[in-house]
Structure formats: structure tokens, C-alpha cells
C-alpha positions, 0 to 999 in steps of 0.5 A, spaced: 769 337 054 767 330 051 763 327 046 763 320 045 755 317 048 752 315 042 745 319 042 739 314 043 731 316 047 735 310 052 741 308 052 747 310 054 752 307 048 759 306 048 763 304 041 770 303 040 774 301 047 778 307 049 783 306 055 784 313 056 776 314 056 775 307 060 775 310 067 769 316 065 765 310 062 766 306 069 762 312 072 757 313 067 755 305 066 754 304 074 748 302 076 745 302 083 739 299 086 738 304 092 741 298 096 748 297 093 751 299 087 757 299 082 761 303 077 760 300 070 767 295 072 770 289 068 767 282 070 773 279 067 780 281 069 782 288 067 788 290 068 788 297 066 787 304 069 780 303 073 777 306 079 774 299 082 768 300 085 762 296 089 758 300 094 753 298 100 750 303 102 750 307 110 756 302 111 763 307 112 768 307 115 771 315 119 778 315 115 783 320 120 783 326 116 790 329 113 791 336 114 798 339 114 796 344 120 791 342 124 786 347 128 781 347 134 774 344 132 777 340 126 773 333 125 778 327 127 775 323 121 772 324 114 767 319 113 767 314 106 763 309 104 767 304 104 768 300 097 766 294 097 767 286 097 766 285 089 761 280 086 761 280 079 769 278 078 770 273 074 778 270 070 778 267 064 784 263 060 784 260 054 790 255 052 793 258 060 793 266 056 789 271 062 783 275 058 784 282 060 782 288 054 789 291 057 793 286 053 789 283 047 787 286 041 780 290 041 776 288 035 769 290 036 767 293 043 760 296 044 758 298 052 749 300 053 746 301 059 739 300 058 736 306 062 728 303 060 730 295 062 735 297 069 741 293 066 749 294 064 749 290 057 758 289 053 760 285 047 766 285 044 771 282 040 779 281 041 785 277 039 789 273 045 797 274 044 796 267 042 791 268 037 786 266 039 779 270 037 775 270 043 767 273 042 763 276 049 757 278 051 755 280 058 749 283 062 748 284 069 744 288 074 742 289 081 735 288 082 730 292 083 725 287 085 729 284 090 734 289 092 740 284 097 740 281 089 745 282 083 746 278 078 750 277 071 750 272 065 758 272 061 757 268 055 763 266 050 765 263 044 773 262 041 774 261 033 778 255 035 778 249 039 782 251 047 782 249 053 778 253 058 779 254 065 774 260 069 774 262 076 768 265 079 771 269 086 768 275 090 774 279 091 775 282 097 782 285 097 779 291 095 781 299 097 779 305 097 783 310 093 781 315 097 784 313 104 788 318 107 794 312 109 793 307 104 789 303 110 786 296 108 778 298 111 776 291 112 777 285 117 776 278 115 770 275 119 768 269 113 771 267 107 768 260 103 768 256 097 763 250 096 760 246 089 758 253 086 757 258 092 762 262 094 762 266 102 764 272 103 764 276 109 767 282 112 767 288 117 770 295 117 774 296 122 773 301 128 764 302 126 763 294 126 759 295 119 759 287 117 757 286 110 756 278 107 756 276 100 754 270 097 755 268 090 752 262 085 755 261 079 753 256 074 756 254 068 752 252 061 755 250 055 751 250 048 745 251 053 745 244 057 747 246 064 754 242 066 757 242 073 765 243 074 766 247 079 771 245 084 773 250 090 779 253 090 783 254 095 784 262 095 787 268 098 783 270 105 778 276 102 777 272 095 774 264 095 773 263 088 771 257 085 773 254 078 772 249 072 777 247 066 773 243 060 776 244 052 770 246 047 770 247 040 769 253 035 761 252 035 760 252 043 757 258 047 760 258 054 755 262 059 757 263 066 751 265 070 752 269 077 747 271 083 749 274 088 746 276 095 749 282 099 747 283 106 749 289 111 748 289 119 745 295 118 738 289 115 740 285 118 743 281 125 751 281 124 750 273 128 744 272 123 748 274 116 751 268 114 744 263 115 740 269 111 745 269 105 744 261 105 736 262 106 736 268 100 741 265 095 737 258 096 731 262 096 732 263 087 736 258 086 731 255 081 731 262 077 735 263 072 737 268 070 732 271 065 727 270 070 731 273 074 732 279 070 724 279 067 722 281 074 728 286 075 725 289 069 717 290 071 720 293 078 723 299 073 717 299 068 713 301 075 719 307 076 719 310 070 711 310 070 712 314 076 718 319 075 720 319 066 719 326 062 718 325 056 720 330 050 720 330 043 724 333 038 730 332 041 734 325 042 739 330 046 735 332 051 732 326 052 737 321 053 740 326 058 735 327 062 732 320 062 740 319 065 739 323 070 733 320 074 735 313 071 742 314 076 737 317 082 733 312 081 739 308 082 741 311 088 736 313 093 728 309 094 727 312 100 725 307 105 731 307 110 730 314 114 738 311 116 739 313 109 741 319 105 744 321 097 751 321 096 754 326 091 756 320 088 752 315 089 754 309 088 759 311 082 765 313 085 769 315 092 770 323 091 766 326 097 766 320 101 760 318 100 757 323 105 751 327 105 751 334 103 747 340 104 745 337 096 739 332 099 735 338 102 736 344 096 736 339 091 734 333 091 728 333 096 723 336 090 725 330 086 723 324 091 717 328 093 714 329 086 715 322 084 715 317 089 710 318 096 711 322 100 714 317 106 721 318 101 722 325 101 719 325 109 725 320 111 729 325 108 728 330 113 727 325 119 735 323 117 736 330 119 732 330 125 735 324 128 741 328 127 740 334 131 743 331 138 749 332 134 747 338 130 748 340 136 754 337 139 757 340 133 755 349 134 758 347 142 765 344 138 766 351 136 763 356 142 755 355 141 751 354 147 744 354 149 741 349 144 743 352 138 744 347 132 749 348 126 749 341 122 755 338 119 758 340 111 760 333 111 756 327 115 754 319 115 752 320 123 750 327 124 757 328 127 761 334 122 767 330 118 769 336 113 777 338 115 777 345 110 777 351 115 772 355 110 768 350 110 767 346 116 767 353 120 765 358 114 759 355 110 753 356 114 749 356 109 748 349 110 743 350 115 739 355 112 738 349 106 736 345 111 730 349 114 728 351 107 726 342 105 723 343 111 718 348 108 719 345 102 716 339 104 710 341 108 708 346 103 708 341 097 706 336 100 701 338 106 704 335 111 704 339 117 703 335 121 712 333 121 712 340 123 710 338 130 712 333 130 720 332 127 721 339 124 720 345 129 725 342 134 730 343 127 728 349 126 728 352 134 736 348 134 737 353 127 734 359 129 739 359 135 743 358 131 743 365 127 742 368 134 749 367 136 752 367 129 750 374 128 753 381 132 751 387 133 755 393 129 755 400 131 758 402 125 753 400 120 747 400 125 745 392 123 747 386 125 752 383 119 756 376 119 762 375 119 768 371 116 763 366 113 764 362 106 757 363 101 755 357 095 760 361 092 767 357 094 771 361 091 770 367 095 772 365 103 772 368 109 767 373 107 764 379 111 755 379 110 754 375 104 748 376 101 745 369 101 747 367 108 744 373 111 738 372 107 737 365 109 739 367 117 733 372 117 728 367 112 729 362 118 728 366 124 722 368 121 719 362 118 721 358 125 717 363 129 710 362 125 712 354 125 712 356 133 705 360 131 702 354 127 704 348 133 702 352 139 695 353 136 694 347 133 697 342 136 699 345 143 700 337 146 706 336 141 708 344 143 708 343 150 714 337 149 717 341 144 719 346 149 721 341 155 726 337 150 729 343 147 728 347 154 725 353 149 723 359 152 718 365 148 723 370 150 728 368 145 723 369 140 725 377 142 731 377 140 730 374 133 725 378 131 731 384 132 735 380 127 730 379 122 728 387 122 735 390 122 740 385 118 745 388 114 744 387 107 750 389 103 747 393 097 751 397 091 747 403 089 751 403 082 748 396 079 742 396 083 743 389 086 745 386 092 752 384 093 754 377 094 759 381 100 762 386 102 768 389 097 765 385 091 766 390 088 773 392 090 775 386 084 776 388 077 769 385 075 772 380 068 766 377 064 769 369 064 767 370 056 775 373 057 777 368 059 781 363 054 779 356 053 786 354 056 785 356 062 779 354 063 776 351 068 780 356 074 780 351 079 785 346 075 789 352 072 790 358 078 793 358 083 788 359 089 790 366 091 788 367 083 782 365 084 780 368 092 782 375 088 778 375 081 771 376 081 770 370 078 764 365 081 764 358 082 755 357 083 750 361 083 751 365 090 746 371 090 741 367 084 741 361 090 738 366 093 733 369 088 731 363 086 729 360 094 725 367 094 724 369 087 716 372 089 720 378 093 722 380 087 720 383 081 722 381 074 726 388 073 729 386 079 731 378 077 733 381 070 738 385 073 742 381 078 742 375 072 745 379 068 750 382 073 751 375 077 751 370 070 757 372 065 762 372 072 760 365 074 765 359 070 759 353 073 765 350 076 760 346 080 756 342 079 749 345 082 751 351 079 748 351 071 741 348 073 739 354 078 741 358 071 737 355 067 731 354 072 732 363 073 733 364 066 726 360 064 723 365 068 725 370 066 724 367 058 731 367 056 730 361 051 737 361 050 741 361 055 734 356 059 736 351 054 743 351 055 744 351 061 739 346 061 744 342 057 750 344 061 746 342 067 743 335 064 749 331 060 755 335 065 757 327 066 755 324 059 760 330 055 764 331 062 763 339 062 768 339 069 772 333 066 770 329 073 766 324 071 772 319 071 771 320 079 764 318 079 758 322 077 755 328 080 748 324 082 745 331 086 746 336 081 742 331 077 736 331 081 737 340 079 737 337 072 731 335 074 729 342 077 730 345 070 725 342 067 720 342 071 721 348 075 724 351 069 722 349 063 714 347 066 714 353 070 711 349 076 710 352 083 705 352 089 701 358 090 696 358 095 696 350 096 695 349 088 700 348 082 701 353 077 705 352 070 709 358 067 711 354 062 717 356 056 717 350 051 725 351 049 723 352 041 727 345 038 721 341 043 716 338 039 712 337 046 714 336 054 710 331 057 710 328 065 707 326 072 708 329 078 704 327 084 702 332 088 698 331 096 697 325 093 694 326 087 698 324 080 697 330 075 699 329 068 702 334 064 703 336 057 706 342 053 706 342 047 706 350 042 699 350 043 699 350 050 699 347 057 694 341 058 694 337 065 689 332 067 688 329 075 687 322 077 
């Protein structure tokens, strides 16, 4: 665990520059606007250890799969959101020496993420090898007001007369660090610099997405604009403009750079060049401060919708705002073709693709803090991929319209290539069906079921029907060869969570069929036709739901994670030594698979979804059995444990797990923040407060709250949008108050 970020209710602050922590900080200081974003890399040259990262939503490349042993059904590629052209780049030479913190003596250094206003600030002083001291103030943002635009301001002074050369460029010589074959994914279409303007248009190989970037750079000495820039003959993929001049110690140099970032998802590829010209021209009369002020106003509106206020605990307050900030940086909900990658715009791990995390963790945040169209678009994304889900199932031998949604995808096609995940972690189908239920239950948008949802549910139900088989020995339906949410168990039989989700999906599909048939008969006939649905299919579904096998221990009076779980030696996590944690970094996979240790909530994930089917005593028994065996080496684990602990009145464990999930990246609990932030688990962090400490549930078409306020919190307040009403919730030691408007 690391703990170098200073506590502040609205800011993420790093003081001092530690090169060993630089990649962690680059992740923590990431910014975005739902359309594009980037890691907290330096604007000026930095040759130290760094993961340069700039990403444009929806632009991906099918990187050819790399596996040692090919199996039938493996996807041929792993889709990856690409590291895109970097518009922020500057090169600064002072008396011929390049400003590069990897090769200078850093005197002072402070980096600040202003979450309230949505921009990144960096101040530092450093001494070059030539003896000149430089003081820098830099800030930048990805505009929430104009989501095709970003801007930066970079000011510096020197302590003695010096010759300066400033180059401003777009870096198109970028690669994905996670490329399977070290391939360069881009082709050059246009690279040009003229006066103070640079233009770069690249195209992805194979997928042929176009990304266009145009920058305008202005130079000021003591706030007076000068026109010293000249075009440079530069490398094909890095158009550049440069200026050379002399300065005195009392003079301040300011570089202002505006950028337009477009992709062919939103602009016809043949028009990108002209649209870049038009958009950069529309901002020419606005200075950096004007653009920043408009951006701040947009963030003020966003915080008005989604802020959570915790009085009395600055550690908890900073953490939840960091999580909310990054969620709002990642997804705006304006485009049903886009979804939420586990790392958002903060890193390359997981390829930036869509996982089951969206429905299981992210949906509640967006449907509660934004217009319902935002959450609706997340579901329509899956509806638009239904034909691909049917194709995915067919590749594995299923038929008749059975749909298996992918574990990992960009376009609906499965692109994950670990057999125990690709073929066996089929519980993701259940999360997608539950997402439909959750959305309709929360928003009352029942028409969605008739327009889109029922077709998806029928495809999923058909999959479950074919995936189970009848066991003569058990006289029940069983599910063989699966991987549950606990990925430290592979190829198990009768994972309780998967079996439970399957029967729930079949029941919910039947209920949905009856409702659509009665309320939207025309839509029902259309659905029957397009999906070739026959009412007789339901007979087999009912048999399965009534006769599904669930592993159970009479000794412990609990449902077992899977068959044979009690054959393991049950050792609590507390007996592991610190130098063995995390076990995924210290143990062989063989040792992990034979251990009792659980990566994340598995049985408890099911209890979280269906808690109303269980008594408090049953929930407590299961929690007390499984939590001590859980190592929480998935970012998705602590939030579920926190919520359940709050439901059980266990304030200590609820709070401890809240801090674990809320500060997962800030404190680098799992030693992986350097790879990017855990965006989807941040939505789970939001749930720990709203569904855990506030105890919010929808029952009988109403919101109810069963709060548990942590002892060190003076109060908790937030807004919830529920069925077109804004509910203001205030909770303190005297109780709860709710105002509706």
C-alpha cells in the first residue's frame, strides 16, 4: 500500500517528485471528458519511466491473439482501445539543454488534480545541468463544455539570461505498450504544420478508424503575444512548430495550446480535415482562461448532479469525489455505441473493452445521477450486439438463437482468449439480464422491455436452457465446467452464483414475456417473429428453474461456492503473511487453484443481488463464512463486502471495506495503479455509500432507506434522481431527511 497523496476534500495532491511512483501518479492524475482523455503525463520531454497514454473513445484495433496453445473457439484477436496522438507535447530547450526532469535536479514539485473544476495543475522548479534554474506552472483540461476540445497553459521563468527554443507538436509516433506483437497500429493520412497550427490525421490499420488532431499554439512574453513560431520539417507522424528567442530573468514565458480531437465515429472521414479547421477557428478569439471558465461551469453542473458530501472524514470525502470525478471523466452517455472500459482513459490494461462490470457495477451510478437516457444507452449497447452474442454462442456449439454475451468486447464479438474466462465465465449473461431488470425497476421505463429488453432476455434464456444438463445421480439440473466471479477457481461444477443467476434469468424472462404480451401485444408479435420464439420453449425453462441443483453444506448451513469446495483446507486470509500478498503475484497458479482463497465476492455477489430472498441470519452466516477466505484481489470485491456489512449492521467492516474500495487506487492497495485506474469498481464505491451506508433500495415502486452512518461521519448528503424526481438526502446522527423536487 502507498500513501503519498495528501488529504484534501476537492483535490488530489502530490508533493515531491519520486520517479519510482511516476507511473502510479500518471494514472491518478488522468483526466477526460467522455470523448477522449489522457494519463497525467508531462507536457515537456520526459525520458524516465512513463506510460504515455492518450485515448479516444470507441477507436480500437483487433490485435492478433497471442496464445501458446490454440483451442477451438478462441477469438482471433483482442480488441484494444488505441494509444492515440498526443496533442499536449512540448519540447523546451534552454541554452541548448532540453528540459527533462529525468536529467535535472528537481528542487520543488507539486501536482494537483482540481476535481471541483476538472483540470490538472503542475508546479515545479528544477536546476539544469548547465546551471540554469527553471520554474514552471502548467495546467490543462479536456473540455466538458466542448467535448472535441482540450487546452493547456504552460508558463516558465529562468533565473538568468538564456536562449530559448520552444517546439509545440502532436506526437503521432505512439504505440500501445500492451501490443501483442509490438505492432504500430496507425497509418498516416495527413501531417502538416503552418504558422502556429499543426494537423495530424491518422487511420487505424484493419478497422480504419480515422483520428484527427489540430492544435493552435500561442506564445506570450510577460502576457504580450508574440509571433515567433515557424513550421519545422518534422517526422511524418509528428507535425511541429518552433520558436527561438532570448529572455531575461524577469520575463515570464507562457505557451497556450488548444486542440481539437475528432474521430470518424462522429465525423465523416472525408470531412475531418475541414471540420478540424472550422472548429479550431471557432475558438481563436477565446484565450485559455475563457475556455477554462466554460469548462468549470460544465463541471459545476456535473457536481450539482452527482456530488456526495461527507462531513467529518476528509479521507472518505476525498476518496468518493475522486471516484465520482473519474466516472464522469470516462462516460457521458451521449453515444449508445460507447461503453465503459475497466481503465477508462487511464491505461491500457484490459484493452479498454467492455466487461460485465458495466451492468453489475456502473449502471446504478449513471441511472441515479444523470438523465435516464444515459443508462438506457448502456443497455441499448448490448441490444445492438445481440446478433453478435448469438454468433458467439454458435461458435461454442449452441443453436436456436441462444445468446452468449462476450466477456470482453468492443463490437459485440468475444475477444478474450483465456479459456477459463472465454468459455466458462458465463455468469456475465446473468449480469446483463439483471441490468435490464435493475434499470426498469429503478426508472419505471417499462417500455424498454418491449422495445429492446425482451429480445435480449429470450436469447439469454435459450443459452441457459442449453447450458444445463440433467443429472440422474442428483435428480436435478446441473451446470458443469464453469468459472464463477471467483477467478481463483476454474472449471468447477455447479458454481452456486452461476446456477442462481441462470434460474433467475429464466424466471425473469417468463415474467417479461407475460408483461409484454399483455401490455404491448404488437411488440410481442414482432419479437416472436424476429426471434422465432415459440411459447412451448417456456415449458423446459420452468422445469429447469424448479429442479436446479444448488450445492449446500448441512454442516455450515450455507450454500457452497461450488461442488467440492469443502474438500479444500479452510485457512483464513488472516493467516497469510504479508510477504505472500497479493497471492496472485507470489504464488503459482496451481497453488492458487488448490487453495480456499477467494478472489472476490462470489456467493456473496448473489446474496447482494437477491438479499431479499434471505433472512438476516442467513446473510450473516454466509458473510461470516466467506469473507474471512476472501483476499479481495479483484477491485470489484471490497464494495460488495462493504454493502453487505452495512446491511448486517457491521459498521466496522462496512467502513474498512469502504476505504479499501474508495482508496483502492489512491493508496494502490493491489500494487497495480500504475497500469491505470479501476474505473468500473469506482462505480461500486459509489454503491457502498448509496446502497450501503444510506441503505437505498427500490421496493413497491418507492425508494426506501435503511441507513448506517459510520461513527466518525458527522453527516452524509447527496442527490438521487429517481423516476424524474430529484431526492435530496441528508443523514446524520439524528436520522434521515429527504426533500423531493
